[in-house]
mmCIF file of the C-alpha atoms, coordinates in Angstrom:
data_MODEL
# 
_entry.id   MODEL 
# 
loop_
_atom_site.group_PDB 
_atom_site.id 
_atom_site.type_symbol 
_atom_site.label_atom_id 
_atom_site.label_alt_id 
_atom_site.label_comp_id 
_atom_site.label_asym_id 
_atom_site.label_entity_id 
_atom_site.label_seq_id 
_atom_site.pdbx_PDB_ins_code 
_atom_site.Cartn_x 
_atom_site.Cartn_y 
_atom_site.Cartn_z 
_atom_site.occupancy 
_atom_site.B_iso_or_equiv 
_atom_site.pdbx_formal_charge 
_atom_site.auth_seq_id 
_atom_site.auth_comp_id 
_atom_site.auth_asym_id 
_atom_site.auth_atom_id 
_atom_site.pdbx_PDB_model_num 
ATOM 1   C CA . MET A 1 1   ? 0.000   0.000  0.000   1.00 0.00 ? 1   MET A CA 1 
ATOM 2   C CA . ALA A 1 2   ? 1.304   3.418  -0.945  1.00 0.00 ? 2   ALA A CA 1 
ATOM 3   C CA . LYS A 1 3   ? 2.069   5.931  1.738   1.00 0.00 ? 3   LYS A CA 1 
ATOM 4   C CA . LEU A 1 4   ? -0.467  8.765  1.932   1.00 0.00 ? 4   LEU A CA 1 
ATOM 5   C CA . THR A 1 5   ? 0.635   12.373 1.587   1.00 0.00 ? 5   THR A CA 1 
ATOM 6   C CA . GLY A 1 6   ? -0.156  14.894 4.286   1.00 0.00 ? 6   GLY A CA 1 
ATOM 7   C CA . ARG A 1 7   ? -3.005  16.351 2.229   1.00 0.00 ? 7   ARG A CA 1 
ATOM 8   C CA . GLU A 1 8   ? -4.525  12.913 1.657   1.00 0.00 ? 8   GLU A CA 1 
ATOM 9   C CA . ARG A 1 9   ? -4.459  12.174 5.404   1.00 0.00 ? 9   ARG A CA 1 
ATOM 10  C CA . ARG A 1 10  ? -6.094  15.522 6.190   1.00 0.00 ? 10  ARG A CA 1 
ATOM 11  C CA . LYS A 1 11  ? -8.674  14.871 3.462   1.00 0.00 ? 11  LYS A CA 1 
ATOM 12  C CA . LEU A 1 12  ? -9.642  11.507 4.955   1.00 0.00 ? 12  LEU A CA 1 
ATOM 13  C CA . ARG A 1 13  ? -9.902  13.026 8.431   1.00 0.00 ? 13  ARG A CA 1 
ATOM 14  C CA . ILE A 1 14  ? -12.117 15.866 7.185   1.00 0.00 ? 14  ILE A CA 1 
ATOM 15  C CA . ARG A 1 15  ? -14.351 13.607 5.059   1.00 0.00 ? 15  ARG A CA 1 
ATOM 16  C CA . SER A 1 16  ? -14.980 11.284 8.023   1.00 0.00 ? 16  SER A CA 1 
ATOM 17  C CA . LYS A 1 17  ? -16.691 14.207 9.744   1.00 0.00 ? 17  LYS A CA 1 
ATOM 18  C CA . ILE A 1 18  ? -18.558 15.978 6.928   1.00 0.00 ? 18  ILE A CA 1 
ATOM 19  C CA . SER A 1 19  ? -20.799 14.859 4.088   1.00 0.00 ? 19  SER A CA 1 
ATOM 20  C CA . GLY A 1 20  ? -23.237 16.515 1.718   1.00 0.00 ? 20  GLY A CA 1 
ATOM 21  C CA . THR A 1 21  ? -26.956 16.031 2.293   1.00 0.00 ? 21  THR A CA 1 
ATOM 22  C CA . PRO A 1 22  ? -29.816 17.218 0.069   1.00 0.00 ? 22  PRO A CA 1 
ATOM 23  C CA . GLU A 1 23  ? -30.581 19.986 2.615   1.00 0.00 ? 23  GLU A CA 1 
ATOM 24  C CA . ARG A 1 24  ? -26.940 21.037 2.885   1.00 0.00 ? 24  ARG A CA 1 
ATOM 25  C CA . PRO A 1 25  ? -24.681 19.794 0.069   1.00 0.00 ? 25  PRO A CA 1 
ATOM 26  C CA . ARG A 1 26  ? -20.890 19.771 0.237   1.00 0.00 ? 26  ARG A CA 1 
ATOM 27  C CA . LEU A 1 27  ? -18.867 22.459 -1.562  1.00 0.00 ? 27  LEU A CA 1 
ATOM 28  C CA . SER A 1 28  ? -15.668 20.638 -2.512  1.00 0.00 ? 28  SER A CA 1 
ATOM 29  C CA . VAL A 1 29  ? -12.594 22.508 -3.744  1.00 0.00 ? 29  VAL A CA 1 
ATOM 30  C CA . PHE A 1 30  ? -9.682  21.098 -5.757  1.00 0.00 ? 30  PHE A CA 1 
ATOM 31  C CA . ARG A 1 31  ? -6.660  22.999 -6.955  1.00 0.00 ? 31  ARG A CA 1 
ATOM 32  C CA . THR A 1 32  ? -3.745  22.372 -9.244  1.00 0.00 ? 32  THR A CA 1 
ATOM 33  C CA . GLY A 1 33  ? -0.744  24.528 -9.971  1.00 0.00 ? 33  GLY A CA 1 
ATOM 34  C CA . ARG A 1 34  ? -2.648  26.441 -12.625 1.00 0.00 ? 34  ARG A CA 1 
ATOM 35  C CA . HIS A 1 35  ? -6.398  25.958 -12.044 1.00 0.00 ? 35  HIS A CA 1 
ATOM 36  C CA . ILE A 1 36  ? -8.977  25.724 -9.268  1.00 0.00 ? 36  ILE A CA 1 
ATOM 37  C CA . TYR A 1 37  ? -12.208 23.739 -9.341  1.00 0.00 ? 37  TYR A CA 1 
ATOM 38  C CA . ALA A 1 38  ? -15.290 23.850 -7.100  1.00 0.00 ? 38  ALA A CA 1 
ATOM 39  C CA . GLN A 1 39  ? -18.289 21.555 -7.115  1.00 0.00 ? 39  GLN A CA 1 
ATOM 40  C CA . VAL A 1 40  ? -21.391 21.130 -4.988  1.00 0.00 ? 40  VAL A CA 1 
ATOM 41  C CA . VAL A 1 41  ? -22.079 17.475 -4.218  1.00 0.00 ? 41  VAL A CA 1 
ATOM 42  C CA . VAL A 1 42  ? -24.821 15.469 -2.487  1.00 0.00 ? 42  VAL A CA 1 
ATOM 43  C CA . ASP A 1 43  ? -22.983 12.456 -1.060  1.00 0.00 ? 43  ASP A CA 1 
ATOM 44  C CA . ASP A 1 44  ? -26.189 10.554 -0.225  1.00 0.00 ? 44  ASP A CA 1 
ATOM 45  C CA . ASP A 1 45  ? -27.057 10.322 -3.938  1.00 0.00 ? 45  ASP A CA 1 
ATOM 46  C CA . GLY A 1 46  ? -23.549 10.695 -5.353  1.00 0.00 ? 46  GLY A CA 1 
ATOM 47  C CA . LYS A 1 47  ? -24.680 13.583 -7.553  1.00 0.00 ? 47  LYS A CA 1 
ATOM 48  C CA . THR A 1 48  ? -22.977 16.822 -8.501  1.00 0.00 ? 48  THR A CA 1 
ATOM 49  C CA . LEU A 1 49  ? -25.453 19.712 -8.403  1.00 0.00 ? 49  LEU A CA 1 
ATOM 50  C CA . ALA A 1 50  ? -23.184 22.523 -9.594  1.00 0.00 ? 50  ALA A CA 1 
ATOM 51  C CA . ALA A 1 51  ? -19.613 22.989 -10.758 1.00 0.00 ? 51  ALA A CA 1 
ATOM 52  C CA . ALA A 1 52  ? -17.323 25.875 -11.667 1.00 0.00 ? 52  ALA A CA 1 
ATOM 53  C CA . SER A 1 53  ? -13.643 26.240 -12.412 1.00 0.00 ? 53  SER A CA 1 
ATOM 54  C CA . THR A 1 54  ? -11.123 28.505 -14.031 1.00 0.00 ? 54  THR A CA 1 
ATOM 55  C CA . LEU A 1 55  ? -11.806 26.454 -17.178 1.00 0.00 ? 55  LEU A CA 1 
ATOM 56  C CA . SER A 1 56  ? -15.562 27.219 -17.158 1.00 0.00 ? 56  SER A CA 1 
ATOM 57  C CA . GLY A 1 57  ? -16.825 28.873 -20.320 1.00 0.00 ? 57  GLY A CA 1 
ATOM 58  C CA . ASP A 1 58  ? -18.220 31.809 -18.325 1.00 0.00 ? 58  ASP A CA 1 
ATOM 59  C CA . LEU A 1 59  ? -14.823 32.610 -16.791 1.00 0.00 ? 59  LEU A CA 1 
ATOM 60  C CA . LYS A 1 60  ? -12.220 31.377 -19.245 1.00 0.00 ? 60  LYS A CA 1 
ATOM 61  C CA . ASN A 1 61  ? -12.241 34.536 -21.375 1.00 0.00 ? 61  ASN A CA 1 
ATOM 62  C CA . THR A 1 62  ? -12.479 36.990 -18.447 1.00 0.00 ? 62  THR A CA 1 
ATOM 63  C CA . LEU A 1 63  ? -9.463  35.766 -16.448 1.00 0.00 ? 63  LEU A CA 1 
ATOM 64  C CA . GLY A 1 64  ? -6.778  37.125 -18.760 1.00 0.00 ? 64  GLY A CA 1 
ATOM 65  C CA . GLU A 1 65  ? -3.929  38.533 -16.696 1.00 0.00 ? 65  GLU A CA 1 
ATOM 66  C CA . ASP A 1 66  ? -5.450  37.797 -13.268 1.00 0.00 ? 66  ASP A CA 1 
ATOM 67  C CA . ASN A 1 67  ? -3.268  36.147 -10.694 1.00 0.00 ? 67  ASN A CA 1 
ATOM 68  C CA . LYS A 1 68  ? -4.378  32.795 -9.271  1.00 0.00 ? 68  LYS A CA 1 
ATOM 69  C CA . THR A 1 69  ? -5.958  34.305 -6.139  1.00 0.00 ? 69  THR A CA 1 
ATOM 70  C CA . ASP A 1 70  ? -8.120  36.682 -8.183  1.00 0.00 ? 70  ASP A CA 1 
ATOM 71  C CA . SER A 1 71  ? -9.150  33.780 -10.398 1.00 0.00 ? 71  SER A CA 1 
ATOM 72  C CA . ALA A 1 72  ? -10.155 31.793 -7.305  1.00 0.00 ? 72  ALA A CA 1 
ATOM 73  C CA . LYS A 1 73  ? -12.326 34.715 -6.158  1.00 0.00 ? 73  LYS A CA 1 
ATOM 74  C CA . LYS A 1 74  ? -14.130 34.700 -9.498  1.00 0.00 ? 74  LYS A CA 1 
ATOM 75  C CA . VAL A 1 75  ? -14.694 30.933 -9.284  1.00 0.00 ? 75  VAL A CA 1 
ATOM 76  C CA . GLY A 1 76  ? -16.118 31.363 -5.756  1.00 0.00 ? 76  GLY A CA 1 
ATOM 77  C CA . ALA A 1 77  ? -18.515 34.053 -6.925  1.00 0.00 ? 77  ALA A CA 1 
ATOM 78  C CA . LEU A 1 78  ? -19.562 31.940 -9.930  1.00 0.00 ? 78  LEU A CA 1 
ATOM 79  C CA . ILE A 1 79  ? -20.245 28.785 -7.882  1.00 0.00 ? 79  ILE A CA 1 
ATOM 80  C CA . ALA A 1 80  ? -22.323 30.843 -5.433  1.00 0.00 ? 80  ALA A CA 1 
ATOM 81  C CA . LYS A 1 81  ? -24.310 32.371 -8.304  1.00 0.00 ? 81  LYS A CA 1 
ATOM 82  C CA . ILE A 1 82  ? -24.995 28.924 -9.805  1.00 0.00 ? 82  ILE A CA 1 
ATOM 83  C CA . CYS A 1 83  ? -26.049 27.550 -6.407  1.00 0.00 ? 83  CYS A CA 1 
ATOM 84  C CA . LEU A 1 84  ? -28.397 30.437 -5.666  1.00 0.00 ? 84  LEU A CA 1 
ATOM 85  C CA . GLU A 1 85  ? -30.021 30.020 -9.097  1.00 0.00 ? 85  GLU A CA 1 
ATOM 86  C CA . LYS A 1 86  ? -30.659 26.370 -8.175  1.00 0.00 ? 86  LYS A CA 1 
ATOM 87  C CA . LYS A 1 87  ? -32.133 27.405 -4.778  1.00 0.00 ? 87  LYS A CA 1 
ATOM 88  C CA . ILE A 1 88  ? -29.128 26.086 -2.819  1.00 0.00 ? 88  ILE A CA 1 
ATOM 89  C CA . GLU A 1 89  ? -28.406 28.596 -0.055  1.00 0.00 ? 89  GLU A CA 1 
ATOM 90  C CA . GLN A 1 90  ? -26.508 26.540 2.540   1.00 0.00 ? 90  GLN A CA 1 
ATOM 91  C CA . VAL A 1 91  ? -23.536 24.272 1.963   1.00 0.00 ? 91  VAL A CA 1 
ATOM 92  C CA . VAL A 1 92  ? -20.838 22.632 4.050   1.00 0.00 ? 92  VAL A CA 1 
ATOM 93  C CA . PHE A 1 93  ? -17.323 23.643 2.954   1.00 0.00 ? 93  PHE A CA 1 
ATOM 94  C CA . ASP A 1 94  ? -14.849 20.873 2.129   1.00 0.00 ? 94  ASP A CA 1 
ATOM 95  C CA . ARG A 1 95  ? -11.343 22.247 1.704   1.00 0.00 ? 95  ARG A CA 1 
ATOM 96  C CA . ASN A 1 96  ? -10.259 18.777 0.532   1.00 0.00 ? 96  ASN A CA 1 
ATOM 97  C CA . GLY A 1 97  ? -7.178  18.596 2.760   1.00 0.00 ? 97  GLY A CA 1 
ATOM 98  C CA . TYR A 1 98  ? -5.765  21.936 1.639   1.00 0.00 ? 98  TYR A CA 1 
ATOM 99  C CA . LEU A 1 99  ? -4.918  24.529 4.263   1.00 0.00 ? 99  LEU A CA 1 
ATOM 100 C CA . TYR A 1 100 ? -7.512  27.306 4.615   1.00 0.00 ? 100 TYR A CA 1 
ATOM 101 C CA . HIS A 1 101 ? -5.158  29.865 3.155   1.00 0.00 ? 101 HIS A CA 1 
ATOM 102 C CA . GLY A 1 102 ? -4.477  31.648 -0.121  1.00 0.00 ? 102 GLY A CA 1 
ATOM 103 C CA . ARG A 1 103 ? -6.622  30.496 -3.047  1.00 0.00 ? 103 ARG A CA 1 
ATOM 104 C CA . ILE A 1 104 ? -8.850  28.222 -0.941  1.00 0.00 ? 104 ILE A CA 1 
ATOM 105 C CA . LYS A 1 105 ? -9.622  31.073 1.462   1.00 0.00 ? 105 LYS A CA 1 
ATOM 106 C CA . ALA A 1 106 ? -10.191 33.515 -1.415  1.00 0.00 ? 106 ALA A CA 1 
ATOM 107 C CA . LEU A 1 107 ? -12.690 31.151 -3.070  1.00 0.00 ? 107 LEU A CA 1 
ATOM 108 C CA . ALA A 1 108 ? -14.563 30.565 0.205   1.00 0.00 ? 108 ALA A CA 1 
ATOM 109 C CA . GLU A 1 109 ? -14.787 34.253 1.093   1.00 0.00 ? 109 GLU A CA 1 
ATOM 110 C CA . ALA A 1 110 ? -15.957 35.191 -2.420  1.00 0.00 ? 110 ALA A CA 1 
ATOM 111 C CA . ALA A 1 111 ? -18.684 32.522 -2.233  1.00 0.00 ? 111 ALA A CA 1 
ATOM 112 C CA . ARG A 1 112 ? -19.812 33.887 1.143   1.00 0.00 ? 112 ARG A CA 1 
ATOM 113 C CA . GLU A 1 113 ? -19.885 37.468 -0.155  1.00 0.00 ? 113 GLU A CA 1 
ATOM 114 C CA . ALA A 1 114 ? -21.993 36.328 -3.115  1.00 0.00 ? 114 ALA A CA 1 
ATOM 115 C CA . GLY A 1 115 ? -24.625 34.974 -0.715  1.00 0.00 ? 115 GLY A CA 1 
ATOM 116 C CA . LEU A 1 116 ? -23.752 31.343 -0.007  1.00 0.00 ? 116 LEU A CA 1 
ATOM 117 C CA . LYS A 1 117 ? -23.999 30.382 3.677   1.00 0.00 ? 117 LYS A CA 1 
ATOM 118 C CA . PHE A 1 118 ? -21.436 28.113 5.351   1.00 0.00 ? 118 PHE A CA 1 
# 
């Protein structure tokens, strides 16, 4: 069995405590060196209700010369907008093992400012 990285261990610890329900789905965040992805998931059904990323058609052309933190803010605002259109107001935030810092924090705060509650 392969040894888990620190992020993978944190992820398992977090996911043992939180899960997405139909009343309060899980907002999961994933980041790579270049992009950031967010999706709203109901774990009971295994369904993704909403998704946004720096590769989304709505954002791809507007990012231009933004730095990665500014791009994360735009993704957070977009995921909140999509959720509110689908009548999802409350979510549980899953930072996916990443530290609540930098791009993850920027995305979360932008989603809160746009009206998502968590």
